[in-house]
N, CA, C, O and the ligand as a Tripos MOL2 file, in Angstrom:
@<TRIPOS>MOLECULE
protein
  273   271    69     0     0
PROTEIN
NO_CHARGES

@<TRIPOS>ATOM
      1 N         -13.1570  105.9430  -73.2950 N.3       1 MET1
      2 CA        -13.0730  105.8350  -74.6440 C.3       1 MET1
      3 C         -14.2510  106.3390  -75.2750 C.2       1 MET1
      4 O         -15.3030  105.8170  -74.9080 O.2       1 MET1
      5 N         -14.3190  107.3130  -76.2190 N.am      2 ARG2
      6 CA        -15.4830  107.4230  -77.0730 C.3       2 ARG2
      7 C         -15.7970  106.5660  -77.9470 C.2       2 ARG2
      8 O         -14.9970  106.1560  -78.7880 O.2       2 ARG2
      9 N         -17.1330  106.1460  -77.8450 N.am      3 ILE3
     10 CA        -17.4820  105.2900  -78.9650 C.3       3 ILE3
     11 C         -18.1190  105.8230  -80.2190 C.2       3 ILE3
     12 O         -17.9660  105.2310  -81.2880 O.2       3 ILE3
     13 N         -18.8120  106.8980  -80.1210 N.am      4 PHE4
     14 CA        -19.3320  107.3850  -81.4290 C.3       4 PHE4
     15 C         -18.5960  108.5940  -81.8430 C.2       4 PHE4
     16 O         -18.0250  109.2700  -80.9870 O.2       4 PHE4
     17 N         -18.5640  108.9380  -83.1740 N.am      5 TYR5
     18 CA        -17.9800  110.1250  -83.6540 C.3       5 TYR5
     19 C         -18.9800  111.2340  -83.4930 C.2       5 TYR5
     20 O         -20.1890  111.0020  -83.4780 O.2       5 TYR5
     21 N         -18.4430  112.5160  -83.3640 N.am      6 THR6
     22 CA        -19.4040  113.4780  -83.4670 C.3       6 THR6
     23 C         -19.5330  114.0300  -85.0830 C.2       6 THR6
     24 O         -18.7480  113.6140  -85.9350 O.2       6 THR6
     25 N         -20.4030  114.8230  -85.3440 N.am      7 CYS7
     26 CA        -20.4570  115.0060  -86.8170 C.3       7 CYS7
     27 C         -19.1750  115.6920  -87.2240 C.2       7 CYS7
     28 O         -18.7820  115.4010  -88.3540 O.2       7 CYS7
     29 N         -18.4670  116.5170  -86.5520 N.am      8 LYS8
     30 CA        -17.3240  117.1640  -86.9980 C.3       8 LYS8
     31 C         -16.2020  116.2010  -87.1360 C.2       8 LYS8
     32 O         -15.3870  116.4030  -88.0370 O.2       8 LYS8
     33 N         -16.0530  115.1010  -86.2920 N.am      9 GLN9
     34 CA        -15.1160  114.0360  -86.4480 C.3       9 GLN9
     35 C         -15.3880  113.1010  -87.6890 C.2       9 GLN9
     36 O         -14.5380  112.5180  -88.3630 O.2       9 GLN9
     37 N         -16.7710  113.0850  -87.8460 N.am     10 ALA10
     38 CA        -16.9450  112.1460  -89.0020 C.3      10 ALA10
     39 C         -16.8020  112.8630  -90.2160 C.2      10 ALA10
     40 O         -16.4350  112.2100  -91.1930 O.2      10 ALA10
     41 N         -17.0460  114.2380  -90.3690 N.am     11 HIS11
     42 CA        -16.5070  115.0030  -91.5780 C.3      11 HIS11
     43 C         -15.0310  114.9660  -91.8440 C.2      11 HIS11
     44 O         -14.5010  115.1310  -92.9430 O.2      11 HIS11
     45 N         -14.4000  114.7150  -90.6370 N.am     12 GLN12
     46 CA        -12.8940  114.9790  -90.8180 C.3      12 GLN12
     47 C         -12.3550  113.4960  -91.3270 C.2      12 GLN12
     48 O         -11.4010  113.3770  -92.0960 O.2      12 GLN12
     49 N         -13.0480  112.4730  -90.8280 N.am     13 LYS13
     50 CA        -12.5660  111.2280  -91.4130 C.3      13 LYS13
     51 C         -13.1060  110.8360  -92.8210 C.2      13 LYS13
     52 O         -12.5850  109.9840  -93.5410 O.2      13 LYS13
     53 N         -14.1460  111.5200  -93.1040 N.am     14 LEU14
     54 CA        -14.5760  111.5440  -94.5130 C.3      14 LEU14
     55 C         -13.6080  112.1620  -95.5110 C.2      14 LEU14
     56 O         -13.3720  111.7370  -96.6420 O.2      14 LEU14
     57 N         -13.1020  113.1950  -94.9390 N.am     15 SER15
     58 CA        -12.0160  113.9940  -95.8240 C.3      15 SER15
     59 C         -10.7950  113.1920  -95.8720 C.2      15 SER15
     60 O         -10.2360  112.9030  -96.9300 O.2      15 SER15
     61 N         -10.3270  112.7810  -94.5380 N.am     16 GLU16
     62 CA         -9.2350  111.9830  -94.5860 C.3      16 GLU16
     63 C          -9.2550  110.7130  -95.3880 C.2      16 GLU16
     64 O          -8.2320  110.2510  -95.8920 O.2      16 GLU16
     65 N         -10.5100  110.1260  -95.5010 N.am     17 ASN17
     66 CA        -10.6400  108.9950  -96.3670 C.3      17 ASN17
     67 C         -10.0760  109.0960  -97.8180 C.2      17 ASN17
     68 O          -9.5400  108.1770  -98.4360 O.2      17 ASN17
     69 N         -10.2980  110.4320  -98.2780 N.am     18 LEU18
     70 CA         -9.7350  110.6420  -99.6520 C.3      18 LEU18
     71 C          -8.3020  110.5760  -99.8350 C.2      18 LEU18
     72 O          -7.8020  110.2980 -100.9250 O.2      18 LEU18
     73 N          -7.6520  110.8160  -98.8290 N.am     19 ASP19
     74 CA         -6.1000  111.0490  -98.8320 C.3      19 ASP19
     75 C          -5.3300  109.6060  -98.4920 C.2      19 ASP19
     76 O          -4.2620  109.2330  -98.9770 O.2      19 ASP19
     77 N          -6.1530  108.9070  -97.5380 N.am     20 ARG20
     78 CA         -5.3670  107.6450  -97.0440 C.3      20 ARG20
     79 C          -6.6480  106.7830  -96.6160 C.2      20 ARG20
     80 O          -7.7740  107.2360  -96.4130 O.2      20 ARG20
     81 N          -6.2020  105.3150  -96.5130 N.am     21 GLU21
     82 CA         -7.1710  104.4400  -96.2010 C.3      21 GLU21
     83 C          -7.3470  104.3950  -94.6950 C.2      21 GLU21
     84 O          -6.3320  104.2660  -94.0100 O.2      21 GLU21
     85 N          -8.5390  104.4870  -94.1090 N.am     22 LEU22
     86 CA         -8.8030  104.5770  -92.6860 C.3      22 LEU22
     87 C          -8.6170  103.2740  -92.1570 C.2      22 LEU22
     88 O          -8.7470  102.2620  -92.8450 O.2      22 LEU22
     89 N          -8.2710  103.2680  -90.7690 N.am     23 SER23
     90 CA         -8.1690  101.8840  -90.0730 C.3      23 SER23
     91 C          -9.4120  101.3040  -89.9370 C.2      23 SER23
     92 O         -10.4260  101.9630  -90.1680 O.2      23 SER23
     93 N          -9.4660   99.9850  -89.5390 N.am     24 LEU24
     94 CA        -10.6340   99.3600  -89.4580 C.3      24 LEU24
     95 C         -11.5230   99.9360  -88.2750 C.2      24 LEU24
     96 O         -12.7430  100.0670  -88.3780 O.2      24 LEU24
     97 N         -10.8200  100.2570  -87.1790 N.am     25 ALA25
     98 CA        -11.4940  101.0570  -85.9730 C.3      25 ALA25
     99 C         -12.3040  102.4270  -86.5200 C.2      25 ALA25
    100 O         -13.4490  102.7570  -86.2100 O.2      25 ALA25
    101 N         -11.4810  103.0530  -87.3250 N.am     26 GLU26
    102 CA        -11.8920  104.4120  -87.9510 C.3      26 GLU26
    103 C         -13.2030  104.1390  -88.8430 C.2      26 GLU26
    104 O         -14.2710  104.7390  -88.7240 O.2      26 GLU26
    105 N         -12.9380  103.2120  -89.6730 N.am     27 ARG27
    106 CA        -14.1190  102.8540  -90.5870 C.3      27 ARG27
    107 C         -15.4150  102.4370  -89.9050 C.2      27 ARG27
    108 O         -16.5490  102.7320  -90.2820 O.2      27 ARG27
    109 N         -15.0550  101.6590  -88.7720 N.am     28 THR28
    110 CA        -16.3470  100.9820  -88.0580 C.3      28 THR28
    111 C         -17.1830  102.2680  -87.4060 C.2      28 THR28
    112 O         -18.3950  102.4530  -87.5120 O.2      28 THR28
    113 N         -16.2910  103.0480  -86.7570 N.am     29 GLN29
    114 CA        -16.7930  104.1110  -86.1090 C.3      29 GLN29
    115 C         -17.5990  105.1230  -86.8750 C.2      29 GLN29
    116 O         -18.6060  105.6870  -86.4460 O.2      29 GLN29
    117 N         -16.9730  105.3150  -88.2120 N.am     30 LEU30
    118 CA        -17.5490  106.0800  -89.1200 C.3      30 LEU30
    119 C         -18.8280  105.7090  -89.5800 C.2      30 LEU30
    120 O         -19.7920  106.4740  -89.5830 O.2      30 LEU30
    121 N         -18.8480  104.2790  -90.0570 N.am     31 LYS31
    122 CA        -19.9620  103.6200  -90.5080 C.3      31 LYS31
    123 C         -21.2350  103.6830  -89.4610 C.2      31 LYS31
    124 O         -22.4010  103.8980  -89.7940 O.2      31 LYS31
    125 N         -20.7620  103.4490  -88.1370 N.am     32 ILE32
    126 CA        -21.9230  103.5920  -87.1270 C.3      32 ILE32
    127 C         -22.4130  104.9760  -87.1520 C.2      32 ILE32
    128 O         -23.6330  105.0920  -87.2670 O.2      32 ILE32
    129 N         -21.7600  105.9790  -87.0730 N.am     33 HIS33
    130 CA        -22.0980  107.2010  -87.2700 C.3      33 HIS33
    131 C         -22.8380  107.5960  -88.4600 C.2      33 HIS33
    132 O         -23.6990  108.4650  -88.3210 O.2      33 HIS33
    133 N         -22.6400  107.1090  -89.5670 N.am     34 LEU34
    134 CA        -23.1660  107.3710  -90.8500 C.3      34 LEU34
    135 C         -24.6430  106.6350  -90.8350 C.2      34 LEU34
    136 O         -25.6160  107.1950  -91.3410 O.2      34 LEU34
    137 N         -24.7280  105.4450  -90.2680 N.am     35 SER35
    138 CA        -25.9940  104.8040  -89.9620 C.3      35 SER35
    139 C         -26.9810  105.5710  -89.1760 C.2      35 SER35
    140 O         -28.1790  105.2860  -89.1760 O.2      35 SER35
    141 N         -26.4670  106.5480  -88.5050 N.am     36 MET36
    142 CA        -27.3490  107.1900  -87.6300 C.3      36 MET36
    143 C         -27.6200  108.6630  -88.0260 C.2      36 MET36
    144 O         -28.5630  109.3020  -87.5590 O.2      36 MET36
    145 N         -26.7590  109.1430  -88.8890 N.am     37 CYS37
    146 CA        -26.7490  110.5320  -89.1720 C.3      37 CYS37
    147 C         -26.6570  110.7610  -90.7170 C.2      37 CYS37
    148 O         -25.7210  110.4940  -91.4700 O.2      37 CYS37
    149 N         -28.0460  111.4030  -91.0340 N.am     38 ARG38
    150 CA        -28.1940  111.4600  -92.4720 C.3      38 ARG38
    151 C         -27.3300  112.7180  -93.0820 C.2      38 ARG38
    152 O         -26.9400  112.6700  -94.2490 O.2      38 ARG38
    153 N         -27.0910  113.6790  -92.3610 N.am     39 SER39
    154 CA        -26.3790  114.7780  -92.8880 C.3      39 SER39
    155 C         -24.8580  114.3570  -93.1320 C.2      39 SER39
    156 O         -24.2710  114.8960  -94.0700 O.2      39 SER39
    157 N         -24.2480  113.5090  -92.4120 N.am     40 CYS40
    158 CA        -23.0020  113.1390  -92.7880 C.3      40 CYS40
    159 C         -22.9930  112.0070  -93.7280 C.2      40 CYS40
    160 O         -21.9210  111.7420  -94.2720 O.2      40 CYS40
    161 N         -23.9720  111.3440  -93.9810 N.am     41 THR41
    162 CA        -24.2220  110.3340  -95.0510 C.3      41 THR41
    163 C         -24.1750  111.1420  -96.4650 C.2      41 THR41
    164 O         -23.5190  110.7280  -97.4210 O.2      41 THR41
    165 N         -24.9290  112.3180  -96.4910 N.am     42 ASN42
    166 CA        -24.9140  113.1310  -97.7120 C.3      42 ASN42
    167 C         -23.5680  113.8410  -97.8390 C.2      42 ASN42
    168 O         -23.2240  114.2030  -98.9640 O.2      42 ASN42
    169 N         -22.8820  114.0420  -96.9330 N.am     43 PHE43
    170 CA        -21.5600  114.7790  -96.8720 C.3      43 PHE43
    171 C         -20.7130  113.7350  -97.6770 C.2      43 PHE43
    172 O         -20.0390  114.0510  -98.6580 O.2      43 PHE43
    173 N         -20.8010  112.5350  -97.2050 N.am     44 GLY44
    174 CA        -19.8490  111.6060  -97.5180 C.3      44 GLY44
    175 C         -20.1310  111.2370  -99.0950 C.2      44 GLY44
    176 O         -19.1980  110.9410  -99.8400 O.2      44 GLY44
    177 N         -21.3170  111.2730  -99.4810 N.am     45 THR45
    178 CA        -21.7490  110.8380 -100.7550 C.3      45 THR45
    179 C         -21.1250  112.1700 -101.7120 C.2      45 THR45
    180 O         -20.4920  111.9120 -102.7360 O.2      45 THR45
    181 N         -21.3180  113.3160 -101.3660 N.am     46 GLN46
    182 CA        -20.7550  114.4060 -102.0000 C.3      46 GLN46
    183 C         -19.2200  114.2660 -102.1530 C.2      46 GLN46
    184 O         -18.7100  114.4540 -103.2580 O.2      46 GLN46
    185 N         -18.4690  113.9400 -101.0750 N.am     47 MET47
    186 CA        -16.9400  113.7670 -101.1800 C.3      47 MET47
    187 C         -16.7310  112.8530 -102.2460 C.2      47 MET47
    188 O         -15.9960  113.1330 -103.1920 O.2      47 MET47
    189 N         -17.3610  111.7320 -102.1400 N.am     48 ARG48
    190 CA        -17.0520  110.6620 -103.0650 C.3      48 ARG48
    191 C         -17.4780  111.1360 -104.7120 C.2      48 ARG48
    192 O         -16.8010  110.8010 -105.6830 O.2      48 ARG48
    193 N         -18.5170  111.8330 -104.7850 N.am     49 THR49
    194 CA        -18.8520  112.4200 -106.1010 C.3      49 THR49
    195 C         -17.8570  113.2400 -106.4800 C.2      49 THR49
    196 O         -17.3790  113.1120 -107.6070 O.2      49 THR49
    197 N         -17.4130  114.1600 -105.6460 N.am     50 ILE50
    198 CA        -16.3580  115.1530 -106.0390 C.3      50 ILE50
    199 C         -14.8990  114.5340 -106.4380 C.2      50 ILE50
    200 O         -14.1430  114.9220 -107.3280 O.2      50 ILE50
    201 N         -14.7420  113.5600 -105.6050 N.am     51 ARG51
    202 CA        -13.3620  112.6260 -105.9200 C.3      51 ARG51
    203 C         -13.4840  111.9850 -107.1130 C.2      51 ARG51
    204 O         -12.4820  111.8990 -107.8240 O.2      51 ARG51
    205 N         -14.6880  111.4410 -107.5300 N.am     52 MET52
    206 CA        -14.8000  110.6850 -108.8780 C.3      52 MET52
    207 C         -14.7810  111.7070 -109.9060 C.2      52 MET52
    208 O         -14.2170  111.4350 -110.9660 O.2      52 MET52
    209 N         -15.2780  112.7640 -109.7560 N.am     53 ALA53
    210 CA        -15.3280  113.9350 -110.8350 C.3      53 ALA53
    211 C         -13.9120  114.3320 -111.0960 C.2      53 ALA53
    212 O         -13.4290  114.3940 -112.2270 O.2      53 ALA53
    213 N         -13.2520  114.6050 -109.9510 N.am     54 MET54
    214 CA        -11.5730  114.8560 -110.1230 C.3      54 MET54
    215 C         -10.8730  113.9750 -110.7180 C.2      54 MET54
    216 O          -9.8860  114.3510 -111.3500 O.2      54 MET54
    217 N         -11.2000  112.6420 -110.6620 N.am     55 GLN55
    218 CA        -10.5280  111.5380 -111.2590 C.3      55 GLN55
    219 C         -10.8840  111.5460 -112.7570 C.2      55 GLN55
    220 O         -10.0780  111.4850 -113.6850 O.2      55 GLN55
    221 N         -12.0560  111.6210 -112.8280 N.am     56 GLU56
    222 CA        -12.6020  111.7580 -114.1970 C.3      56 GLU56
    223 C         -11.9290  112.8760 -115.1390 C.2      56 GLU56
    224 O         -11.6870  112.6480 -116.3240 O.2      56 GLU56
    225 N         -11.6400  114.1430 -114.4940 N.am     57 MET57
    226 CA        -11.1130  115.1790 -115.1220 C.3      57 MET57
    227 C          -9.5490  114.8190 -115.3650 C.2      57 MET57
    228 O          -9.0250  115.0290 -116.4580 O.2      57 MET57
    229 N          -8.9220  114.3250 -114.3920 N.am     58 ALA58
    230 CA         -7.5620  113.9880 -114.5920 C.3      58 ALA58
    231 C          -7.4020  112.9280 -115.5810 C.2      58 ALA58
    232 O          -6.3670  112.9660 -116.2470 O.2      58 ALA58
    233 N          -8.1710  112.0600 -115.7820 N.am     59 LYS59
    234 CA         -8.1750  110.9950 -116.9370 C.3      59 LYS59
    235 C          -8.4730  111.8090 -118.2380 C.2      59 LYS59
    236 O          -7.7440  111.6170 -119.2120 O.2      59 LYS59
    237 N          -9.4790  112.6870 -118.3130 N.am     60 GLY60
    238 CA        -10.0080  113.4370 -119.4570 C.3      60 GLY60
    239 C          -8.6390  114.0650 -120.1900 C.2      60 GLY60
    240 O          -8.3540  113.8720 -121.3720 O.2      60 GLY60
    241 N          -7.8620  114.8470 -119.2560 N.am     61 LYS61
    242 CA         -6.7800  115.4550 -119.7520 C.3      61 LYS61
    243 C          -5.7900  114.6650 -120.7580 C.2      61 LYS61
    244 O          -5.2100  115.2300 -121.6860 O.2      61 LYS61
    245 N          -5.6710  113.3290 -120.4680 N.am     62 SER62
    246 CA         -4.7400  112.6290 -121.1550 C.3      62 SER62
    247 C          -5.3340  111.8310 -122.3140 C.2      62 SER62
    248 O          -4.6840  111.0470 -123.0070 O.2      62 SER62
    249 N          -6.6640  112.1130 -122.4610 N.am     63 SER63
    250 CA         -7.2760  111.3280 -123.7250 C.3      63 SER63
    251 C          -7.8230  112.4280 -124.6170 C.2      63 SER63
    252 O          -7.9770  113.5960 -124.2590 O.2      63 SER63
    253 N          -8.0960  111.9410 -125.7980 N.am     64 ASP64
    254 CA         -8.6510  112.8330 -126.8870 C.3      64 ASP64
    255 C         -10.1970  112.6020 -127.1680 C.2      64 ASP64
    256 O         -10.6740  112.5830 -128.3020 O.2      64 ASP64
    257 N         -10.9040  112.4330 -126.0230 N.am     65 ARG65
    258 CA        -12.3920  112.1660 -126.3880 C.3      65 ARG65
    259 C         -13.0250  113.4610 -126.6730 C.2      65 ARG65
    260 O         -12.5180  114.5120 -126.2800 O.2      65 ARG65
    261 N         -14.2450  113.4100 -127.4240 N.am     66 ASP66
    262 CA        -14.7960  114.5860 -127.8720 C.3      66 ASP66
    263 C         -15.1420  115.6800 -126.7980 C.2      66 ASP66
    264 O         -15.8770  115.4720 -125.8330 O.2      66 ASP66
    265 N         -14.6100  116.7010 -127.0420 N.am     67 GLU67
    266 CA        -14.8660  117.8630 -125.9690 C.3      67 GLU67
    267 C         -15.9030  118.8280 -126.5330 C.2      67 GLU67
    268 O         -15.9800  118.9670 -127.7530 O.2      67 GLU67
    269 N         -16.6570  119.4620 -125.7550 N.am     68 PRO68
    270 CA        -17.6860  120.3260 -126.1040 C.3      68 PRO68
    271 C         -17.1350  121.5740 -126.7100 C.2      68 PRO68
    272 O         -17.8960  122.4660 -127.0860 O.2      68 PRO68
    273 ZN        -23.0330  113.2300  -88.5310 Zn       69 ZN69
@<TRIPOS>BOND
     1     1     2 1
     2     2     3 1
     3     3     4 2
     4     3     5 am
     5     5     6 1
     6     6     7 1
     7     7     8 2
     8     7     9 am
     9     9    10 1
    10    10    11 1
    11    11    12 2
    12    11    13 am
    13    13    14 1
    14    14    15 1
    15    15    16 2
    16    15    17 am
    17    17    18 1
    18    18    19 1
    19    19    20 2
    20    19    21 am
    21    21    22 1
    22    22    23 1
    23    23    24 2
    24    23    25 am
    25    25    26 1
    26    26    27 1
    27    27    28 2
    28    27    29 am
    29    29    30 1
    30    30    31 1
    31    31    32 2
    32    31    33 am
    33    33    34 1
    34    34    35 1
    35    35    36 2
    36    35    37 am
    37    37    38 1
    38    38    39 1
    39    39    40 2
    40    39    41 am
    41    41    42 1
    42    42    43 1
    43    43    44 2
    44    43    45 am
    45    45    46 1
    46    46    47 1
    47    47    48 2
    48    47    49 am
    49    49    50 1
    50    50    51 1
    51    51    52 2
    52    51    53 am
    53    53    54 1
    54    54    55 1
    55    55    56 2
    56    55    57 am
    57    57    58 1
    58    58    59 1
    59    59    60 2
    60    59    61 am
    61    61    62 1
    62    62    63 1
    63    63    64 2
    64    63    65 am
    65    65    66 1
    66    66    67 1
    67    67    68 2
    68    67    69 am
    69    69    70 1
    70    70    71 1
    71    71    72 2
    72    71    73 am
    73    73    74 1
    74    74    75 1
    75    75    76 2
    76    75    77 am
    77    77    78 1
    78    78    79 1
    79    79    80 2
    80    79    81 am
    81    81    82 1
    82    82    83 1
    83    83    84 2
    84    83    85 am
    85    85    86 1
    86    86    87 1
    87    87    88 2
    88    87    89 am
    89    89    90 1
    90    90    91 1
    91    91    92 2
    92    91    93 am
    93    93    94 1
    94    94    95 1
    95    95    96 2
    96    95    97 am
    97    97    98 1
    98    98    99 1
    99    99   100 2
   100    99   101 am
   101   101   102 1
   102   102   103 1
   103   103   104 2
   104   103   105 am
   105   105   106 1
   106   106   107 1
   107   107   108 2
   108   107   109 am
   109   109   110 1
   110   110   111 1
   111   111   112 2
   112   111   113 am
   113   113   114 1
   114   114   115 1
   115   115   116 2
   116   115   117 am
   117   117   118 1
   118   118   119 1
   119   119   120 2
   120   119   121 am
   121   121   122 1
   122   122   123 1
   123   123   124 2
   124   123   125 am
   125   125   126 1
   126   126   127 1
   127   127   128 2
   128   127   129 am
   129   129   130 1
   130   130   131 1
   131   131   132 2
   132   131   133 am
   133   133   134 1
   134   134   135 1
   135   135   136 2
   136   135   137 am
   137   137   138 1
   138   138   139 1
   139   139   140 2
   140   139   141 am
   141   141   142 1
   142   142   143 1
   143   143   144 2
   144   143   145 am
   145   145   146 1
   146   146   147 1
   147   147   148 2
   148   147   149 am
   149   149   150 1
   150   150   151 1
   151   151   152 2
   152   151   153 am
   153   153   154 1
   154   154   155 1
   155   155   156 2
   156   155   157 am
   157   157   158 1
   158   158   159 1
   159   159   160 2
   160   159   161 am
   161   161   162 1
   162   162   163 1
   163   163   164 2
   164   163   165 am
   165   165   166 1
   166   166   167 1
   167   167   168 2
   168   167   169 am
   169   169   170 1
   170   170   171 1
   171   171   172 2
   172   171   173 am
   173   173   174 1
   174   174   175 1
   175   175   176 2
   176   175   177 am
   177   177   178 1
   178   178   179 1
   179   179   180 2
   180   179   181 am
   181   181   182 1
   182   182   183 1
   183   183   184 2
   184   183   185 am
   185   185   186 1
   186   186   187 1
   187   187   188 2
   188   187   189 am
   189   189   190 1
   190   190   191 1
   191   191   192 2
   192   191   193 am
   193   193   194 1
   194   194   195 1
   195   195   196 2
   196   195   197 am
   197   197   198 1
   198   198   199 1
   199   199   200 2
   200   199   201 am
   201   201   202 1
   202   202   203 1
   203   203   204 2
   204   203   205 am
   205   205   206 1
   206   206   207 1
   207   207   208 2
   208   207   209 am
   209   209   210 1
   210   210   211 1
   211   211   212 2
   212   211   213 am
   213   213   214 1
   214   214   215 1
   215   215   216 2
   216   215   217 am
   217   217   218 1
   218   218   219 1
   219   219   220 2
   220   219   221 am
   221   221   222 1
   222   222   223 1
   223   223   224 2
   224   223   225 am
   225   225   226 1
   226   226   227 1
   227   227   228 2
   228   227   229 am
   229   229   230 1
   230   230   231 1
   231   231   232 2
   232   231   233 am
   233   233   234 1
   234   234   235 1
   235   235   236 2
   236   235   237 am
   237   237   238 1
   238   238   239 1
   239   239   240 2
   240   239   241 am
   241   241   242 1
   242   242   243 1
   243   243   244 2
   244   243   245 am
   245   245   246 1
   246   246   247 1
   247   247   248 2
   248   247   249 am
   249   249   250 1
   250   250   251 1
   251   251   252 2
   252   251   253 am
   253   253   254 1
   254   254   255 1
   255   255   256 2
   256   255   257 am
   257   257   258 1
   258   258   259 1
   259   259   260 2
   260   259   261 am
   261   261   262 1
   262   262   263 1
   263   263   264 2
   264   263   265 am
   265   265   266 1
   266   266   267 1
   267   267   268 2
   268   267   269 am
   269   269   270 1
   270   270   271 1
   271   271   272 2
@<TRIPOS>SUBSTRUCTURE
     1 MET1         2 RESIDUE 1 A MET
     2 ARG2         6 RESIDUE 1 A ARG
     3 ILE3        10 RESIDUE 1 A ILE
     4 PHE4        14 RESIDUE 1 A PHE
     5 TYR5        18 RESIDUE 1 A TYR
     6 THR6        22 RESIDUE 1 A THR
     7 CYS7        26 RESIDUE 1 A CYS
     8 LYS8        30 RESIDUE 1 A LYS
     9 GLN9        34 RESIDUE 1 A GLN
    10 ALA10       38 RESIDUE 1 A ALA
    11 HIS11       42 RESIDUE 1 A HIS
    12 GLN12       46 RESIDUE 1 A GLN
    13 LYS13       50 RESIDUE 1 A LYS
    14 LEU14       54 RESIDUE 1 A LEU
    15 SER15       58 RESIDUE 1 A SER
    16 GLU16       62 RESIDUE 1 A GLU
    17 ASN17       66 RESIDUE 1 A ASN
    18 LEU18       70 RESIDUE 1 A LEU
    19 ASP19       74 RESIDUE 1 A ASP
    20 ARG20       78 RESIDUE 1 A ARG
    21 GLU21       82 RESIDUE 1 A GLU
    22 LEU22       86 RESIDUE 1 A LEU
    23 SER23       90 RESIDUE 1 A SER
    24 LEU24       94 RESIDUE 1 A LEU
    25 ALA25       98 RESIDUE 1 A ALA
    26 GLU26      102 RESIDUE 1 A GLU
    27 ARG27      106 RESIDUE 1 A ARG
    28 THR28      110 RESIDUE 1 A THR
    29 GLN29      114 RESIDUE 1 A GLN
    30 LEU30      118 RESIDUE 1 A LEU
    31 LYS31      122 RESIDUE 1 A LYS
    32 ILE32      126 RESIDUE 1 A ILE
    33 HIS33      130 RESIDUE 1 A HIS
    34 LEU34      134 RESIDUE 1 A LEU
    35 SER35      138 RESIDUE 1 A SER
    36 MET36      142 RESIDUE 1 A MET
    37 CYS37      146 RESIDUE 1 A CYS
    38 ARG38      150 RESIDUE 1 A ARG
    39 SER39      154 RESIDUE 1 A SER
    40 CYS40      158 RESIDUE 1 A CYS
    41 THR41      162 RESIDUE 1 A THR
    42 ASN42      166 RESIDUE 1 A ASN
    43 PHE43      170 RESIDUE 1 A PHE
    44 GLY44      174 RESIDUE 1 A GLY
    45 THR45      178 RESIDUE 1 A THR
    46 GLN46      182 RESIDUE 1 A GLN
    47 MET47      186 RESIDUE 1 A MET
    48 ARG48      190 RESIDUE 1 A ARG
    49 THR49      194 RESIDUE 1 A THR
    50 ILE50      198 RESIDUE 1 A ILE
    51 ARG51      202 RESIDUE 1 A ARG
    52 MET52      206 RESIDUE 1 A MET
    53 ALA53      210 RESIDUE 1 A ALA
    54 MET54      214 RESIDUE 1 A MET
    55 GLN55      218 RESIDUE 1 A GLN
    56 GLU56      222 RESIDUE 1 A GLU
    57 MET57      226 RESIDUE 1 A MET
    58 ALA58      230 RESIDUE 1 A ALA
    59 LYS59      234 RESIDUE 1 A LYS
    60 GLY60      238 RESIDUE 1 A GLY
    61 LYS61      242 RESIDUE 1 A LYS
    62 SER62      246 RESIDUE 1 A SER
    63 SER63      250 RESIDUE 1 A SER
    64 ASP64      254 RESIDUE 1 A ASP
    65 ARG65      258 RESIDUE 1 A ARG
    66 ASP66      262 RESIDUE 1 A ASP
    67 GLU67      266 RESIDUE 1 A GLU
    68 PRO68      270 RESIDUE 1 A PRO
    69 ZN69       273 GROUP 0 **** ****
């Protein structure tokens, strides 16, 4: 059994995490990888930022807040 994710696997899990909840084992392995890998940590931060931005845009469409 492979203990650590490769960067490719970590990226895949980070993407999957946007669509579904990862299992405990997946999250644990991802966390271990992120604790050792800065580039995947940055990737994960970007994914979260993009996701939040998309949620904000989705929300913005249904409200009448001041638009530029
Ligand atoms: Zn990595």
